[in-house]
N, C-alpha and C positions, 0 to 999 in steps of 0.2 A: 117679779123682780122690784124690791123695792127700794125707793130713796126716800130717806128720813131725815127732816130737818129737825134738830133738837136745840131751840133757842137758848138754854141754859138748864144747870142742874140744880134749879132751885128746890124744885121737890123733894131730891134727893141730900143736898148739904144742909136744908133748913127743915127738916121732918116735922119740927115742933109748931111750924107755920101753915102745916099741910091737914086736911082731914084724914083719917084712916081709909076711905076710897080712894083719895088720890095717890096716898103713899101705896097701897095696893097695886093701883093701875101702872105705876111706874116699876114696881117690884117685879108683878107678873107679866104685863104686857109689854111696858116700852122696853126694860131691858133685853129680853131676848130676844126681841124683835130686830133690835140694834145689833146684835150679834150676828143676826143672819141676814142684816141688810146688805145690797150690792153696793150703795155708797151711803156716807153720814154726811151730813153738814152739818156747820153750828155758826156761830155769827162773831165769834171773837176768839183769840187765842186763851184768854182766861177762860172763857167756856169750853174749850176743847181741853183744856187742862184737867179743869172739874169733872166734866163728862168721862172721860178717860177713868180718871181716879175711881169715880163712885160707880161706874158701870163696868170697870173691871176690863178697859178694851186698850189697845195699842193707840198712842194719842196720833199715830200715822192713818188710825182708821176714820179720822174725822177731816173735814176740809173745812176750812175758814172762809167764809163769805159773807163778808159785814152787811148789816141792812144798810138803806139809804136814808135818804131826808127828803121828805116832801117839798115840792116847789112853793107852796103855802107858806112856809117857814123862811121869811125873808126880812132884809131890814125894812122896816116901816118909816114913812116921813114922820116928821114931828106932827102934822095936822091929824094925822092918823092916829098916832098914839094918843094924843090931846082928846080926839073924839072918844076912843075907847074908854078913857080914865071917867071923861064925864058920864058915858053910858053907864058904865060900872059903878059909880059913886066913888072911885080911888084919888087918893091924894095924889099930888104931885110928883112925891116920891114915895117909893114903898118898895121892901124886899120881896119876893116871890117865893115861895116854899112849895114844892111839888112832891107827891107821894102819894100814899097812903095809910092807913093805921096798923099796917102790920109791922111787927118789931123790926124786922130787918130794913125797912125803909126809915128808921131811926129818924123820925121828925120829931121825938120827944127830946132830941138833943137841944133843939132850940129854946126848951123851955127855961132853963135858967139863965139866957141872957136877953130873954123879951123886953125887958125894962131898961135895957142898957142899948139897945138898938138905936140909932138917931133917927130912923124913920117907921113906921107902921110894917107889920108883917102881914101878906096877903097870902091865904093858905087854900091850896086848890088839892084836895085830898079827898073828896068824896063828901057826900050829904053827911053830918053830923060829926065830922072828923074834929073839929075843932072843942067840942066839948068830951069826944072819946080819947083825946090826948091831954086834955086837962087844962088847952090853951085860955086864957082871959080872954073877956069879952071885947078888948082891945084888939085882939086879933080877927084880920078882915076875912071871913069865909065867903069863897065864891062858892057857886054854883057850876056843876059840869059846863066847858066852854066846848063851842065848835073849834075846829081846827085853826080857822081864820083869827078867830078871838083869843084862841090859845097863843098864837104866834105875836098877838099883839100884847096880850097878859106879858109873855116873854120880854119884850123888847122896851115896854115901858117901865121894867122895873131898874132902880138902881142895881141890883143882883140876883140872879135866880142861884137860889141855895138846893143843894140836891145832897143830903147828908146819906142816901142809903149805904149801907155797909155791904151788899151782896147786889150786883146787877150783872146778867150777862152780856150785857151791850153799853147800854147807858144811854138811849135813844131819847129820853127828856132832857138830858144834858147837851147832847150833840143838837136837837132841835132849836135848843135855846141859844147856843152857838152862832147856828146859822141866822137867828135873828139879830145878832150883833149884841145879845147882851151878856154882860159880864157874868160868868160862872163861877161859883165856888161849890165846889164838889168834894164828896169823901173820896180820900187817897184809899180805895179800897175795890175791888169786885174788877170790872172792865173799864171803870173810867179813868185811869191813867192810860191805857190801851187807847182809848175813843177819842180823849179829848188831847191828850198830850199835852204841849205846854200853853195850849189855849185858854185853859180854866185856872183858877187858883184851888189847888188839891190841899186838903185839909184832913189832920186824922180825925176819923168818923168818931171818936169817942172823947174828944177833947173841946169842950164849949166854949172855952176860953180862945182858943186858937180860931174857931169859927166867928167870935166876936171880933177879936183882931183884924180878920178879914172882911169882916162887913164893915168894920169902920175905914178900913184903909181905903175901900172902894168908894165908900161914901165922900171923902175928903179929897180922893186923889183923881181929878177928871182925867188926865194925862194918862194915867194906870188902867182907866176905865174904857178912853179910846183905844190903847193899846191893844189891850183884851178882847174889845169888840172886833176890830179887824183882824186880829189872829184868828178869832173864833170863826168868821164869816169863812176867811180861807181854810180852816182846818174842816169845816160841815163841807164845802165845794168837793172835798175829796169823795163824798161818801153818796153815789148816786144809785137810786132804784134801776135805773135801766142798766147799769152794770152789774149788779144784784142778778137782775133777771136773765141777763146773755151767760153770766158765769154759772147760774143753776141750771140754765136750760142746757149748757156743755154736760154739765155732769148726767142729766137725764138721758141725753144723747147716748152718751158713753155705756150708761145701765140698759140700754135698750139693743 
């Protein structure tokens, strides 16, 4: 008896981002096994719809159990944030951008607006991402961070920008919310479902809309505070303990 967790349909929905081996694996192994599984789990209603469509399954075959947020992702004190900026050589105000260089992560959307942002952009997208994306030297490129420092990176930012066009859950955006960071996220994929009204949701292909949102958060401290409180409240709904309990119930039923 098989219980399978499929986090998203990226390999099926975005074949141009995958290697031939990955595509073949999903077509020949994942798809047929999903049809035979005793239970199927996924992490969002968005992923449930996408997986059902691409695997030719009924949506009712998939149960949604959302991911959780680790306790490391929390609002830090002003002293902790200042120490992090000092250790990493970051300015007092910066925008954080997260993702990788895959096309669907959509970080190149930010390129046309970089010169008009009122604070530098700090990029966390893997080594060499700045050059691969064609970003100028003015963009601060960070090396990979531990989870503890990642939480501080989020919390110290004017805003965290997540322009990805396709996310099965949107954990980076949710973790940033847990840290009290204002989040600007693409109104695409599972972001609207995961963040709700706690983030500014912006069309993924409209750089001017991203600039407007970035300027608004830079200038409006009351809005930043409102989003910060809403984000922490939103993220508190997602618990790994709850995820584990509900997953265990599915395995027990399958057995």
